[in-house]
C-alpha positions in Angstrom: 11.7 59.9 56.0 11.8 63.2 53.9 9.7 63.5 50.8 11.7 63.8 47.6 11.1 63.9 43.8 11.2 60.0 42.5 10.2 58.4 45.7 7.5 56.0 45.8 5.2 56.2 49.1 1.9 54.9 50.5 -0.7 57.4 51.0 -4.3 57.8 51.9 -6.9 59.8 49.8 -8.5 62.6 52.0 -10.3 64.5 49.5 -11.6 64.6 45.8 -12.1 67.5 43.6 -13.0 67.6 40.0 -9.4 68.1 39.2 -7.7 65.6 41.4 -7.2 64.1 44.7 -5.5 65.1 47.7 -3.4 62.2 49.3 -2.1 62.4 52.9 1.6 61.1 53.1 3.9 60.3 55.9 4.5 63.0 58.4 1.1 64.6 58.0 2.0 66.2 54.7 -0.4 66.1 51.8 0.0 66.1 48.2 -2.2 66.3 45.1 -2.7 63.8 42.4 -3.8 65.7 39.4 -6.7 64.1 37.5 -4.2 63.4 34.4 -2.0 61.4 36.7 -4.6 58.9 38.4 -4.5 56.3 35.4 -3.1 55.6 31.9 -6.3 56.1 30.2 -8.6 59.3 30.1 -10.1 59.8 33.3 -13.5 61.8 32.7 -14.8 61.3 36.4 -12.0 60.9 39.2 -14.7 59.2 41.5 -14.7 56.1 39.2 -11.2 55.4 40.0 -10.7 56.9 43.6 -12.7 57.2 46.7 -11.8 59.1 50.1 -10.2 56.5 52.2 -8.7 54.5 49.4 -4.9 53.6 50.4 -2.9 54.4 47.2 0.7 54.1 45.9 1.9 57.3 44.4 5.3 58.7 43.2 6.5 62.2 43.9 6.9 64.1 40.8 7.4 67.4 42.1 8.0 69.5 45.2 7.7 73.3 45.0 9.2 76.0 47.0 6.0 76.7 48.8 5.5 73.2 49.9 3.1 71.8 47.6 3.9 68.4 46.4 2.7 66.9 43.2 2.1 63.2 42.9 1.1 60.3 40.1 -0.5 57.2 40.5 0.0 55.8 37.0 4.0 56.5 37.3 4.2 54.8 40.5 2.9 51.5 39.0 5.7 49.1 38.4 5.3 47.9 34.6 7.8 45.9 32.7 9.0 47.7 29.7 8.1 46.2 26.1 10.6 47.3 23.7 9.4 44.7 21.2 5.8 46.0 21.0 7.1 49.6 20.6 9.3 48.8 17.6 6.2 46.8 16.2 4.1 49.8 16.5 6.6 51.9 14.6 6.8 49.4 11.8 3.1 49.0 11.5 2.7 52.9 11.3 5.3 53.0 8.5 3.6 50.4 6.7 0.2 52.2 7.3 1.8 55.5 6.0 3.1 53.7 2.8 -0.1 52.0 2.1 -2.0 55.4 2.7 0.4 57.3 0.3 0.0 54.6 -2.4 -3.9 54.5 -2.2 -3.9 58.7 -2.3 -1.8 58.5 -5.4 -3.9 55.9 -7.4 -7.1 57.9 -6.4 -5.5 61.2 -7.4 -4.4 59.7 -10.8 -7.9 58.2 -11.2 -9.4 61.6 -10.1 -7.4 63.6 -12.7 -8.1 60.8 -15.5 -12.1 61.3 -15.1 -11.8 64.8 -14.7 -10.0 65.4 -18.2 -12.5 63.1 -20.1 -15.3 65.1 -18.6 -14.1 68.5 -20.1 -15.1 67.8 -23.3 -11.7 68.4 -25.1 -11.1 71.9 -23.5 -8.2 70.3 -21.1 -7.6 67.4 -23.6 -4.5 67.2 -25.8 -5.3 67.9 -29.6 -3.8 65.5 -32.0 
């Protein structure tokens, strides 16, 4: 079985560094899972997620000409797509942005009103 970009494989963690984990694949080949590819959330210490000897499912994300294999654990996870939630998130962002702009305009108008009244007539209209 050849190792191709996009394929999902089982592997065994053979080594851990502060920048990632080495995973032994079939045919005795070894690839690197960078710390950013371990989990969907921020990983401060890889030892909190992996240990030497762990069996992991990985996805091949690149194979370089010199034989180095880039792997991802988070991309190997099968997750159902949630189109509805992403659409809701966009709408809620737009609603938040609209509310922020309205609040900002109200505060700016209030600030201008109070600033002009404190000037003692220098900036006020004469009538």
